[in-house]
TIPA-16630 format. One record per residue (C-alpha): residue number from 1; residue in one letter; x, y, z. Coordinates in nm, 4 decimals, decimal comma, always signed. Layout:
N
+------+------+----------+----------+----------+
! resi ! resn !       px !       py !       pz !
+------+------+----------+----------+----------+
!  NUM !    A !        X !        Y !        Z !
...
+------+------+----------+----------+----------+
//
This chain:
188
+------+------+----------+----------+----------+
! resi ! resn !       px !       py !       pz !
+------+------+----------+----------+----------+
!    1 !    X !  -3,4917 !  +5,5760 !  -6,4477 !
!    2 !    X !  -3,4814 !  +5,2253 !  -6,3077 !
!    3 !    X !  -3,3307 !  +4,9111 !  -6,4552 !
!    4 !    X !  -3,6807 !  +4,7973 !  -6,5499 !
!    5 !    X !  -3,7333 !  +5,1197 !  -6,7480 !
!    6 !    X !  -3,4081 !  +5,0616 !  -6,9387 !
!    7 !    X !  -3,5318 !  +4,7272 !  -7,0655 !
!    8 !    X !  -3,8328 !  +4,9016 !  -7,2211 !
!    9 !    X !  -3,6301 !  +5,1574 !  -7,4202 !
!   10 !    X !  -3,6730 !  +5,0791 !  -7,7920 !
!   11 !    X !  -3,3512 !  +5,0170 !  -7,9817 !
!   12 !    X !  -3,3627 !  +5,1445 !  -8,3390 !
!   13 !    X !  -3,0345 !  +4,9796 !  -8,4377 !
!   14 !    X !  -3,1533 !  +4,6204 !  -8,4013 !
!   15 !    X !  -3,4648 !  +4,4387 !  -8,5232 !
!   16 !    X !  -3,7001 !  +4,3554 !  -8,2374 !
!   17 !    X !  -3,6756 !  +4,0059 !  -8,0926 !
!   18 !    X !  -3,3765 !  +3,9120 !  -8,3080 !
!   19 !    X !  -3,2470 !  +3,5968 !  -8,1413 !
!   20 !    X !  -2,8794 !  +3,5248 !  -8,1208 !
!   21 !    X !  -2,7908 !  +3,2194 !  -8,3277 !
!   22 !    X !  -2,5125 !  +3,1438 !  -8,0779 !
!   23 !    X !  -2,6280 !  +3,2273 !  -7,7210 !
!   24 !    X !  -2,3277 !  +3,2915 !  -7,4981 !
!   25 !    X !  -2,4733 !  +3,0892 !  -7,2114 !
!   26 !    X !  -2,4174 !  +2,7756 !  -7,4205 !
!   27 !    X !  -2,0432 !  +2,8435 !  -7,4200 !
!   28 !    X !  -2,0086 !  +2,8776 !  -7,0436 !
!   29 !    X !  -1,9561 !  +2,5864 !  -6,8068 !
!   30 !    X !  -2,2834 !  +2,4092 !  -6,7290 !
!   31 !    X !  -2,2813 !  +2,5276 !  -6,3679 !
!   32 !    X !  -2,3705 !  +2,8782 !  -6,4944 !
!   33 !    X !  -2,6752 !  +2,7549 !  -6,6865 !
!   34 !    X !  -2,8570 !  +2,7082 !  -6,3541 !
!   35 !    X !  -2,7875 !  +3,0664 !  -6,2460 !
!   36 !    X !  -3,0682 !  +3,3090 !  -6,3412 !
!   37 !    X !  -2,8234 !  +3,5995 !  -6,3084 !
!   38 !    X !  -2,5726 !  +3,4426 !  -6,5540 !
!   39 !    X !  -2,8505 !  +3,3668 !  -6,8015 !
!   40 !    X !  -2,9811 !  +3,7281 !  -6,7881 !
!   41 !    X !  -2,6301 !  +3,8762 !  -6,7946 !
!   42 !    X !  -2,5200 !  +3,6818 !  -7,1041 !
!   43 !    X !  -2,8591 !  +3,7487 !  -7,2684 !
!   44 !    X !  -2,7693 !  +4,1197 !  -7,2614 !
!   45 !    X !  -2,4577 !  +4,0488 !  -7,4636 !
!   46 !    X !  -2,6600 !  +3,8252 !  -7,6950 !
!   47 !    X !  -2,8946 !  +4,1183 !  -7,7673 !
!   48 !    X !  -2,5997 !  +4,3406 !  -7,8571 !
!   49 !    X !  -2,4099 !  +4,0808 !  -8,0611 !
!   50 !    X !  -2,7035 !  +3,9230 !  -8,2492 !
!   51 !    X !  -2,7174 !  +4,1846 !  -8,5312 !
!   52 !    X !  -2,3421 !  +4,1570 !  -8,5908 !
!   53 !    X !  -2,3442 !  +3,7776 !  -8,5899 !
!   54 !    X !  -2,6374 !  +3,7703 !  -8,8325 !
!   55 !    X !  -2,4611 !  +4,0208 !  -9,0598 !
!   56 !    X !  -2,1450 !  +3,8081 !  -9,0612 !
!   57 !    X !  -2,3550 !  +3,4998 !  -9,1388 !
!   58 !    X !  -2,4824 !  +3,6806 !  -9,4518 !
!   59 !    X !  -2,1476 !  +3,8223 !  -9,5721 !
!   60 !    X !  -2,1482 !  +3,5882 !  -9,8733 !
!   61 !    X !  -2,4444 !  +3,7862 ! -10,0031 !
!   62 !    X !  -2,2253 !  +4,0955 ! -10,0193 !
!   63 !    X !  -1,9299 !  +3,9247 ! -10,1877 !
!   64 !    X !  -2,1187 !  +3,7267 ! -10,4535 !
!   65 !    X !  -2,1756 !  +3,9717 ! -10,7420 !
!   66 !    X !  -2,5027 !  +3,8017 ! -10,8372 !
!   67 !    X !  -2,6451 !  +3,8529 ! -10,4851 !
!   68 !    X !  -2,4771 !  +4,1756 ! -10,3721 !
!   69 !    X !  -2,6718 !  +4,5009 ! -10,3497 !
!   70 !    X !  -2,6265 !  +4,7167 ! -10,6609 !
!   71 !    X !  -2,4036 !  +4,9693 ! -10,4836 !
!   72 !    X !  -2,1622 !  +4,6894 ! -10,3862 !
!   73 !    X !  -2,1117 !  +4,5620 ! -10,7429 !
!   74 !    X !  -1,8893 !  +4,8568 ! -10,8420 !
!   75 !    X !  -1,6914 !  +4,8136 ! -10,5191 !
!   76 !    X !  -1,6431 !  +4,4429 ! -10,5952 !
!   77 !    X !  -1,5258 !  +4,5310 ! -10,9468 !
!   78 !    X !  -1,2482 !  +4,7421 ! -10,7945 !
!   79 !    X !  -1,1101 !  +4,4275 ! -10,6278 !
!   80 !    X !  -1,0391 !  +4,2843 ! -10,9723 !
!   81 !    X !  -0,9574 !  +4,6062 ! -11,1575 !
!   82 !    X !  -1,2588 !  +4,5537 ! -11,3818 !
!   83 !    X !  -1,3914 !  +4,8555 ! -11,5702 !
!   84 !    X !  -1,7691 !  +4,8939 ! -11,5508 !
!   85 !    X !  -1,9733 !  +5,1406 ! -11,7506 !
!   86 !    X !  -2,2846 !  +5,3011 ! -11,6040 !
!   87 !    X !  -2,4638 !  +5,2558 ! -11,9369 !
!   88 !    X !  -2,4490 !  +4,8765 ! -11,9015 !
!   89 !    X !  -2,7491 !  +4,7084 ! -11,7422 !
!   90 !    X !  -2,6902 !  +4,5845 ! -11,3889 !
!   91 !    X !  -2,7114 !  +4,2231 ! -11,5091 !
!   92 !    X !  -2,4141 !  +4,2845 ! -11,7426 !
!   93 !    X !  -2,2152 !  +4,4566 ! -11,4668 !
!   94 !    X !  -2,2787 !  +4,1637 ! -11,2330 !
!   95 !    X !  -2,1779 !  +3,9146 ! -11,5049 !
!   96 !    X !  -1,8500 !  +4,0966 ! -11,5768 !
!   97 !    X !  -1,7558 !  +4,0951 ! -11,2076 !
!   98 !    X !  -1,8601 !  +3,7297 ! -11,1692 !
!   99 !    X !  -1,6496 !  +3,6258 ! -11,4692 !
!  100 !    X !  -1,3556 !  +3,8599 ! -11,4010 !
!  101 !    X !  -1,1044 !  +3,5829 ! -11,3324 !
!  102 !    X !  -1,1958 !  +3,3915 ! -11,6498 !
!  103 !    X !  -1,1942 !  +3,7117 ! -11,8550 !
!  104 !    X !  -0,8453 !  +3,7983 ! -11,7286 !
!  105 !    X !  -0,7270 !  +3,4471 ! -11,8032 !
!  106 !    X !  -0,8390 !  +3,4838 ! -12,1665 !
!  107 !    X !  -0,7315 !  +3,8479 ! -12,2038 !
!  108 !    X !  -0,5419 !  +3,9176 ! -12,5249 !
!  109 !    X !  -0,6994 !  +3,6290 ! -12,7151 !
!  110 !    X !  -0,9756 !  +3,6256 ! -12,9718 !
!  111 !    X !  -1,1844 !  +3,4026 ! -12,7433 !
!  112 !    X !  -1,1328 !  +3,6462 ! -12,4551 !
!  113 !    X !  -1,2411 !  +3,9451 ! -12,6621 !
!  114 !    X !  -1,5490 !  +3,7583 ! -12,7863 !
!  115 !    X !  -1,6455 !  +3,6444 ! -12,4341 !
!  116 !    X !  -1,6007 !  +3,9917 ! -12,2883 !
!  117 !    X !  -1,8157 !  +4,1467 ! -12,5604 !
!  118 !    X !  -2,0802 !  +3,8733 ! -12,5279 !
!  119 !    X !  -2,1080 !  +3,9428 ! -12,1552 !
!  120 !    X !  -2,1621 !  +4,3180 ! -12,1889 !
!  121 !    X !  -2,3554 !  +4,3415 ! -12,5168 !
!  122 !    X !  -2,7077 !  +4,2187 ! -12,5734 !
!  123 !    X !  -2,6966 !  +4,1496 ! -12,9434 !
!  124 !    X !  -2,4808 !  +4,0046 ! -13,2172 !
!  125 !    X !  -2,1041 !  +4,0559 ! -13,2232 !
!  126 !    X !  -1,8908 !  +3,9838 ! -13,5280 !
!  127 !    X !  -1,5109 !  +3,9902 ! -13,4964 !
!  128 !    X !  -1,2527 !  +3,9710 ! -13,7720 !
!  129 !    X !  -0,8783 !  +3,9917 ! -13,7270 !
!  130 !    X !  -0,5569 !  +4,0054 ! -13,9257 !
!  131 !    X !  -0,4396 !  +3,6757 ! -13,7822 !
!  132 !    X !  -0,0818 !  +3,5612 ! -13,8049 !
!  133 !    X !  +0,1983 !  +3,5383 ! -13,5583 !
!  134 !    X !  +0,5545 !  +3,6555 ! -13,5434 !
!  135 !    X !  +0,8528 !  +3,5034 ! -13,3719 !
!  136 !    X !  +1,2227 !  +3,5534 ! -13,3285 !
!  137 !    X !  +1,5245 !  +3,3548 ! -13,2183 !
!  138 !    X !  +1,6204 !  +3,6454 ! -12,9950 !
!  139 !    X !  +1,3908 !  +3,8123 ! -12,7431 !
!  140 !    X !  +1,2780 !  +4,1574 ! -12,8493 !
!  141 !    X !  +1,1697 !  +4,4241 ! -12,6025 !
!  142 !    X !  +0,9181 !  +4,5819 ! -12,8414 !
!  143 !    X !  +0,6197 !  +4,4268 ! -13,0146 !
!  144 !    X !  +0,6778 !  +4,3472 ! -13,3798 !
!  145 !    X !  +0,6359 !  +4,6440 ! -13,6135 !
!  146 !    X !  +0,6903 !  +4,4608 ! -13,9392 !
!  147 !    X !  +0,3445 !  +4,2983 ! -13,9202 !
!  148 !    X !  +0,0221 !  +4,4984 ! -13,9032 !
!  149 !    X !  -0,2090 !  +4,3374 ! -13,6454 !
!  150 !    X !  -0,5692 !  +4,4543 ! -13,6319 !
!  151 !    X !  -0,9115 !  +4,3537 ! -13,5112 !
!  152 !    X !  -1,2439 !  +4,4790 ! -13,6487 !
!  153 !    X !  -1,5598 !  +4,4466 ! -13,4397 !
!  154 !    X !  -1,9136 !  +4,4835 ! -13,5726 !
!  155 !    X !  -2,1900 !  +4,5125 ! -13,3126 !
!  156 !    X !  -2,5587 !  +4,4698 ! -13,3911 !
!  157 !    X !  -2,7503 !  +4,5477 ! -13,0704 !
!  158 !    X !  -3,0737 !  +4,3608 ! -12,9999 !
!  159 !    X !  -3,2395 !  +4,6938 ! -12,9142 !
!  160 !    X !  -3,1322 !  +5,0010 ! -13,1170 !
!  161 !    X !  -2,9705 !  +5,2747 ! -12,9099 !
!  162 !    X !  -2,8770 !  +5,0486 ! -12,6179 !
!  163 !    X !  -2,5042 !  +5,0212 ! -12,6918 !
!  164 !    X !  -2,2584 !  +5,2968 ! -12,6067 !
!  165 !    X !  -1,9854 !  +5,3024 ! -12,8711 !
!  166 !    X !  -1,7387 !  +5,4535 ! -12,6228 !
!  167 !    X !  -1,8099 !  +5,1772 ! -12,3689 !
!  168 !    X !  -1,7623 !  +4,9025 ! -12,6299 !
!  169 !    X !  -1,4373 !  +5,0644 ! -12,7466 !
!  170 !    X !  -1,3144 !  +5,0667 ! -12,3851 !
!  171 !    X !  -1,3936 !  +4,6941 ! -12,3543 !
!  172 !    X !  -1,2047 !  +4,6219 ! -12,6765 !
!  173 !    X !  -0,9023 !  +4,8239 ! -12,5598 !
!  174 !    X !  -0,8996 !  +4,6358 ! -12,2290 !
!  175 !    X !  -0,9335 !  +4,2888 ! -12,3853 !
!  176 !    X !  -0,6990 !  +4,3081 ! -12,6865 !
!  177 !    X !  -0,3186 !  +4,3102 ! -12,6901 !
!  178 !    X !  -0,1728 !  +4,6610 ! -12,6761 !
!  179 !    X !  +0,0017 !  +4,6462 ! -13,0144 !
!  180 !    X !  -0,3143 !  +4,5450 ! -13,2027 !
!  181 !    X !  -0,5111 !  +4,8214 ! -13,3760 !
!  182 !    X !  -0,8871 !  +4,8019 ! -13,3524 !
!  183 !    X !  -1,1864 !  +4,9455 ! -13,5301 !
!  184 !    X !  -1,5474 !  +4,9353 ! -13,4210 !
!  185 !    X !  -1,8709 !  +4,9558 ! -13,6141 !
!  186 !    X !  -2,2093 !  +4,9706 ! -13,4416 !
!  187 !    X !  -2,4974 !  +4,8894 ! -13,6751 !
!  188 !    X !  -2,8322 !  +4,9908 ! -13,5268 !
+------+------+----------+----------+----------+
//
């Protein structure tokens, strides 16, 4: 096999005629630009590096949850410790990952619970709570037990049968304070 034959071998790992966005010859001193050997030699490296450079140029498409391939969305959610449910539509999973920082910032508040449920549920959500606060002049290691805190969530899905009660309960548990009891009612 001659050198000419090697140039004709098809390469399955790279698209044909993929140009390098940053040819190496442009980074060498100008004296090498006049050398046909230097141009051909660096072009070989350009052929090898072009797929990697193009992949790196598109890395934002893998990190943005709205653009990432579906199999990457769950991986991105693990970066934030976000729980995703397979029963949720992909648009809801992408939205939860995209809003993870804001959802964590509001975690434990009524607004946070409402926002989290609005993101994952296509339908109407009604939330009622016990309200009230407790305080002390001295710090206490345990949450207050003299006040009964609760939250009740009523979900009316836009399409009957599209909401998993277990998945909604998991969202509520993740978004509410630990010492608050919750109850859930799904009305089809």
